[in-house]
N, C-alpha and C positions, 0 to 999 in steps of 0.2 A: 659482858665483862669489859672493863676499861682496858686500854692498851697497857697502862702501868701494872694492872692486875695480871695480865698475861705475861709480862716480863718477870714479875715477881714469882709467878708460878713455875717458870721454866726449870729451876733446879729440881723441884719435886717431880715434874713431868719427865724429865730426863732420867731421874733415878727409877721411876716406875717403868719407863721404857727399857732401861738396861736390865732390870729384873725380869721383865716379860720375855725379852730376847734370850737371856740366859736359860730361863725355864723351858722355852720352846725349842731351842737349838738341838737338843738331844733327839728330837723326833724327825729331824731333817737329814736326808742323805747328803753326804759331802759331795761337792762338785768334783769332777775329775780335774786333774791339773791342766789338761788341755782345753777345758771348757772356757768359753768367753762369757763373762758375767757383766750384764748391764745393770747399773744401779740407777733407778728411775725415780725422779721426783720433780716437784715444782715448788717454787718459793723457797722457804727455809729448808724443806726436804731436799731440794735440788742442791743447796749449799752443803747439806750434810752428806749427800752422795758424793759431791766433788771432794769433800774432805776425807771420806772413807776410802774412795777408790785407790789413792796412792798407798794407803796403809795396807789394804788388801793385796796390792801388788808387791809390797815389801814382804808380805807373808807367802809369796809364791803363786798368788791367784792372778788370773788374767782379767782384771776388773777395770771398768771405766764408767764414768758418770755420763748420763744423757738426760737432757731436759725432757720431761713428758711431752711438752709442746712440740718437740721435733719428731716425736714418734707418731703423732696424729696424722701425718701426711703419708705414711706407708704402713701397710700391714705385713710387709715382708720381714721375717725374722732376720736379725743380724747378730744375735747372740744365742748362746746355748741355754742360758739361764737369765731370767729377769727378776730383779729384786725391786719391788715397788716400796717406796718410803712415803708414809703419810701419817702424821701423829694422830689425826682424827679418823683417817681412813676414808674421808669424804672429798679428797682433792679430785675434782672432776677430771682434770687433764690426765692425772696418773691413772685413775680408774678407767678412763676411755682408752688410754694408750695400752694398758695391759689387757683390757677386755677385748680388744680387737685381735689379739694374738691367739691362735689356736694351734695345738700340737706342740707347744713349747712349754718348758718348765717355768713356772711363775711362783714367786714367793712374795708375801707382803709383810712389811714391818709397820705395825700400827698398834695403838693402845686399845683398839676396839674390835673384838673378834666378830661382832655382828655388823661391821661397817660395809659399805659398798666395795671397798678395796678387798676385803676378805672374801667377798662373793665371787671375785674374778681371779683369785689366785689359789 
């Protein structure tokens, strides 16, 4: 795929993502108001996390964005819930960061249910 094709495909990709999220949300338990939520991504997904975190805070959630690359240096949990963002589900840094956490709640947002990200959340 050419770069320009990827840019042109973004509106359709975002619309599919929004539908997938809406369809799957009813299966997830709501976080407690006291829970700290880390939105984790790399590249464009990191920017999406940084944009989403203040909106989630405006809705009363304790959310913040963290680059997946920063999480690779520690396996110590610092949040109650981790939300990994990756359109393809193949972002190596995000998969590695969430894969190293055990005993913590992890949710993934991706367009591919059979992706490496889906396997660790």
